[in-house]
C-alpha positions as CSV (number, residue, x, y, z in Angstrom):
1,M,-78.5,-18.6,36.0
2,I,-80.1,-18.1,32.6
3,T,-79.9,-20.8,30.0
4,I,-79.7,-20.0,26.3
5,N,-80.5,-22.3,23.4
6,P,-78.4,-21.1,20.4
7,K,-81.2,-22.0,18.1
8,E,-83.7,-19.8,19.8
9,V,-81.8,-16.5,19.7
10,T,-80.7,-14.3,16.8
11,V,-77.1,-14.7,15.5
12,P,-76.1,-11.2,16.6
13,E,-77.4,-11.8,20.1
14,L,-75.6,-15.1,20.4
15,Q,-72.4,-13.6,19.1
16,R,-72.6,-10.8,21.7
17,H,-72.9,-13.4,24.5
18,L,-70.1,-15.5,23.1
19,Q,-67.7,-12.6,22.6
20,S,-68.4,-11.2,26.1
21,A,-68.0,-14.6,27.8
22,V,-64.9,-15.9,25.9
23,G,-62.0,-13.5,26.4
24,P,-59.7,-11.9,26.3
25,R,-59.0,-13.1,22.8
26,P,-55.7,-12.5,21.0
27,I,-55.9,-10.5,17.7
28,A,-54.7,-11.7,14.4
29,F,-53.9,-8.6,12.3
30,A,-54.1,-10.3,8.9
31,S,-52.4,-9.0,5.8
32,T,-53.4,-10.6,2.5
33,V,-53.5,-9.8,-1.2
34,D,-55.9,-10.7,-3.9
35,K,-55.0,-12.3,-7.2
36,D,-54.2,-8.9,-8.7
37,G,-51.8,-8.1,-5.8
38,N,-54.1,-5.6,-4.1
39,P,-53.3,-5.5,-0.3
40,N,-55.9,-5.9,2.5
41,L,-55.4,-5.5,6.2
42,S,-57.9,-6.6,8.8
43,P,-58.1,-7.8,12.5
44,F,-59.7,-11.0,13.7
45,S,-60.1,-12.0,17.3
46,F,-61.2,-15.6,16.6
47,F,-57.5,-16.5,16.6
48,N,-54.9,-18.6,18.4
49,V,-51.8,-20.8,18.1
50,F,-52.6,-24.5,17.8
51,S,-49.3,-26.3,17.1
52,S,-45.5,-25.7,17.5
53,N,-44.4,-28.6,15.2
54,P,-45.5,-27.7,12.6
55,P,-46.1,-24.1,13.7
56,I,-49.8,-23.6,13.1
57,L,-52.0,-20.5,13.6
58,I,-55.7,-20.5,13.0
59,F,-58.0,-17.5,12.6
60,S,-61.5,-17.2,11.4
61,P,-62.9,-14.4,9.2
62,A,-66.5,-15.2,9.8
63,R,-69.4,-14.5,7.5
64,S,-71.4,-11.3,8.4
65,G,-74.1,-12.2,10.9
66,R,-76.5,-9.6,9.3
67,M,-75.6,-9.6,5.6
68,N,-74.1,-13.1,5.2
69,T,-71.3,-11.7,3.1
70,T,-67.7,-12.9,3.3
71,K,-64.7,-10.8,4.3
72,D,-62.1,-9.6,1.8
73,T,-59.5,-11.6,3.9
74,Y,-61.4,-14.8,3.3
75,N,-61.8,-14.1,-0.4
76,N,-58.1,-13.2,-0.7
77,V,-56.7,-16.4,1.0
78,K,-58.9,-18.4,-1.3
79,E,-57.2,-16.7,-4.3
80,V,-53.6,-16.4,-2.9
81,A,-53.0,-18.9,-0.1
82,E,-50.7,-16.7,2.0
83,V,-51.1,-14.4,4.9
84,V,-49.0,-12.3,7.4
85,I,-50.3,-12.5,11.0
86,N,-49.2,-9.3,12.7
87,I,-49.5,-9.2,16.5
88,V,-51.3,-6.2,18.0
89,N,-50.0,-4.4,21.0
90,H,-51.3,-1.3,22.9
91,E,-49.1,1.0,20.8
92,I,-51.1,0.3,17.6
93,V,-54.5,-0.7,18.9
94,H,-56.4,2.4,17.7
95,Q,-54.9,2.3,14.3
96,M,-55.7,-1.4,14.1
97,S,-59.3,-0.6,15.0
98,L,-59.5,2.0,12.3
99,S,-58.4,-0.6,9.7
100,S,-61.5,-2.7,10.6
101,S,-63.8,-0.2,9.1
102,A,-66.0,-1.6,6.3
103,Y,-64.0,0.0,3.4
104,P,-65.0,-1.1,-0.1
105,K,-62.8,-3.7,-1.8
106,G,-59.7,-2.2,-3.3
107,V,-59.2,0.4,-0.5
108,N,-55.7,0.0,1.0
109,E,-56.1,-0.3,4.8
110,F,-52.3,0.3,5.2
111,V,-53.0,3.8,3.9
112,K,-56.3,4.4,5.7
113,A,-54.9,3.3,9.1
114,G,-51.4,4.8,8.6
115,F,-49.4,1.6,8.7
116,T,-46.1,1.1,7.0
117,P,-46.0,-2.0,4.6
118,L,-42.8,-4.1,4.8
119,K,-42.0,-6.5,2.0
120,S,-42.1,-10.1,3.2
121,E,-39.2,-12.5,2.6
122,L,-41.1,-15.6,1.4
123,I,-44.7,-14.5,0.5
124,K,-46.6,-11.8,-1.3
125,P,-48.6,-10.0,1.5
126,F,-46.9,-7.2,3.3
127,R,-45.9,-7.1,6.9
128,V,-46.9,-4.3,9.3
129,K,-43.7,-2.5,10.3
130,E,-45.3,-1.2,13.5
131,S,-46.3,-4.6,14.8
132,P,-43.9,-6.1,17.3
133,V,-44.2,-9.6,15.9
134,Q,-44.9,-10.5,12.3
135,M,-45.4,-14.0,11.0
136,E,-45.3,-15.0,7.3
137,C,-47.6,-17.9,6.7
138,K,-48.8,-20.2,4.0
139,V,-52.4,-21.2,4.1
140,N,-52.6,-25.0,4.4
141,Q,-56.4,-25.2,4.5
142,V,-59.6,-23.2,4.8
143,I,-62.5,-25.0,6.5
144,E,-65.9,-23.4,6.0
145,L,-68.1,-24.1,9.0
146,G,-71.4,-23.1,7.3
147,D,-73.0,-21.0,4.6
148,Q,-75.2,-18.8,6.8
149,G,-74.6,-15.5,8.5
150,G,-72.2,-15.8,11.5
151,A,-70.5,-19.0,10.2
152,G,-66.8,-19.2,10.7
153,N,-64.1,-19.9,8.2
154,L,-61.1,-21.5,9.8
155,V,-57.9,-20.4,8.0
156,I,-55.2,-22.8,9.0
157,C,-51.8,-21.2,8.5
158,E,-48.3,-22.6,8.8
159,V,-45.6,-20.1,9.9
160,L,-42.7,-19.9,7.5
161,R,-40.9,-16.9,9.0
162,M,-41.3,-15.1,12.3
163,H,-40.0,-11.5,12.7
164,I,-39.6,-10.1,16.3
165,D,-38.7,-6.6,17.2
166,E,-35.5,-6.6,19.4
167,R,-37.0,-3.9,21.6
168,I,-39.5,-6.4,23.2
169,L,-36.8,-9.0,24.1
170,D,-35.4,-9.6,27.6
171,A,-31.8,-10.2,28.6
172,N,-32.1,-13.9,27.6
173,G,-33.4,-13.1,24.1
174,Q,-37.0,-14.1,25.0
175,I,-40.1,-12.0,24.4
176,D,-40.7,-10.0,27.6
177,Q,-44.4,-10.1,28.5
178,H,-44.2,-6.6,29.9
179,K,-42.3,-5.1,26.9
180,I,-44.6,-6.5,24.3
181,D,-47.6,-4.9,25.9
182,L,-50.2,-7.0,24.3
183,V,-53.9,-6.2,24.0
184,G,-56.8,-8.7,23.9
185,R,-60.4,-8.4,22.6
186,M,-63.4,-8.6,25.0
187,G,-67.1,-8.1,24.3
188,A,-68.7,-5.0,22.7
189,N,-66.2,-2.2,22.5
190,W,-64.0,-3.5,25.3
191,Y,-60.3,-4.5,25.1
192,V,-57.8,-5.6,27.8
193,R,-54.2,-4.5,28.1
194,A,-51.9,-7.2,29.4
195,N,-49.4,-5.3,31.4
196,N,-48.6,-4.1,35.0
197,E,-51.1,-5.6,37.5
198,A,-52.9,-7.4,34.8
199,L,-50.0,-9.8,34.5
200,F,-49.4,-12.5,37.1
201,E,-47.6,-15.8,37.2
202,V,-49.0,-19.3,38.0
203,D,-46.5,-22.1,38.5
204,K,-47.2,-24.9,36.1
205,P,-47.2,-28.4,37.7
206,I,-45.2,-30.0,34.8
207,T,-42.0,-31.1,36.3
208,T,-43.4,-31.6,39.8
209,L,-46.4,-33.5,41.2
210,G,-48.5,-31.4,43.6
211,I,-50.1,-33.0,46.6
212,G,-53.5,-32.1,45.3
213,F,-56.6,-30.5,46.8
214,D,-57.6,-33.8,48.4
215,N,-54.5,-33.8,50.6
216,I,-55.3,-30.4,52.2
217,P,-56.6,-30.8,55.7
218,E,-60.3,-30.1,56.1
219,T,-59.8,-27.3,58.5
220,I,-57.9,-25.5,55.8
221,K,-60.3,-26.4,53.0
222,T,-63.2,-24.9,54.9
223,S,-61.3,-21.7,55.8
224,E,-63.4,-18.5,55.9
225,V,-60.3,-16.6,54.7
226,L,-58.7,-18.8,52.0
227,T,-60.2,-18.8,48.5
228,G,-60.3,-21.6,45.8
229,N,-57.3,-20.0,44.2
230,D,-55.4,-20.0,47.5
231,L,-56.2,-23.7,48.0
232,G,-55.1,-24.4,44.4
233,M,-51.7,-22.8,45.2
234,L,-51.4,-24.9,48.4
235,G,-52.3,-28.1,46.5
236,N,-49.5,-27.4,43.9
237,I,-46.7,-27.9,46.4
238,E,-44.7,-31.2,46.0
239,A,-44.2,-32.0,49.7
240,L,-45.3,-30.5,53.1
241,P,-42.7,-28.9,55.3
242,S,-41.3,-30.9,58.2
243,Q,-42.4,-30.3,61.8
244,E,-39.0,-29.0,62.6
245,D,-39.2,-26.4,59.8
246,I,-42.7,-25.4,61.0
247,S,-41.6,-24.9,64.5
248,S,-38.5,-22.9,63.5
249,F,-40.6,-20.7,61.2
250,A,-43.2,-20.1,64.0
251,I,-40.5,-19.0,66.4
252,E,-38.8,-16.7,63.9
253,N,-42.2,-15.1,63.0
254,N,-43.8,-15.0,66.5
255,L,-46.8,-17.1,65.5
256,I,-47.3,-18.3,69.1
257,D,-49.9,-15.6,69.8
258,F,-51.8,-15.8,66.5
259,R,-55.4,-17.1,66.6
260,D,-56.5,-19.5,63.9
261,K,-58.1,-16.9,61.7
262,E,-55.0,-14.7,62.0
263,L,-52.9,-17.6,60.9
264,H,-55.1,-18.1,57.9
265,E,-54.9,-14.3,57.1
266,A,-51.1,-14.4,57.4
267,A,-51.0,-17.5,55.1
268,K,-53.2,-15.7,52.6
269,Y,-50.7,-12.8,52.5
270,L,-47.8,-15.1,52.1
271,L,-49.5,-16.8,49.2
272,S,-50.1,-13.4,47.5
273,Q,-46.3,-13.0,47.7
274,G,-45.7,-16.4,46.1
275,K,-44.3,-17.9,49.4
276,T,-46.3,-21.1,49.3
277,L,-44.1,-23.1,51.6
278,D,-44.1,-20.4,54.3
279,A,-47.9,-20.3,54.0
280,W,-48.0,-24.0,54.7
281,K,-45.7,-23.6,57.7
282,T,-48.1,-20.9,59.0
283,L,-51.2,-23.0,58.4
284,L,-49.8,-26.2,60.0
285,F,-48.5,-24.5,63.1
286,K,-50.2,-25.9,66.2
287,K,-49.7,-24.2,69.6
């Protein structure tokens, strides 16, 4: 393992390591205006949601690591403390990337990248019609993290209005993670698309109290077949199955002739299907 002292490498080199290691990162497609009302549109992957009450988003238009110049977005929110955060999905990712070109101040990225400006309800910056989710925000605070190249500028935004395209909703009126088809930023030129096999569910131990890793028998923890993720799923169950349930399951599934390794392989398959209780029944079966 290599060890890096941030003070002993160049800013661009450190940034490459950080951006390649921390990802995928959501993208804030930020629409702003300057004091004269000229629009600007630019993407930032130093971005996330930090609070629901109040609803707070934070993104960071960092200073240039090479030139130590500030972004038009940063300059604009200092002049007009408003921003629309448009969410980027796969359908608009290439247009979004085009808008990130270093156009001179005053060039309209809506025009350059072929996006349709929509008038916001409460603030001056335009929304991006093609974005599946658009959030009108007021800028509560801008925190400058430094005055040298690569320094971030945290733009703390409070959501005033949230606009959601009905086409990405499920039958319950919630955002469908498959329909929204989000993309995330990785290192270098890489992105990730959050759909199909890239999406998977992990049960959250919020309403239940899992038995924990420490209560898994040693013969299971030292399995040559089961991984740390498999053991994590096993430790998230609230209670072990009864001996009666184990015996019934073993008879129904003909486990009597299975060797120990085969039982572990069968349990691993059941875990991949989300059948954690059945996996436990398989692992705890004793001939």
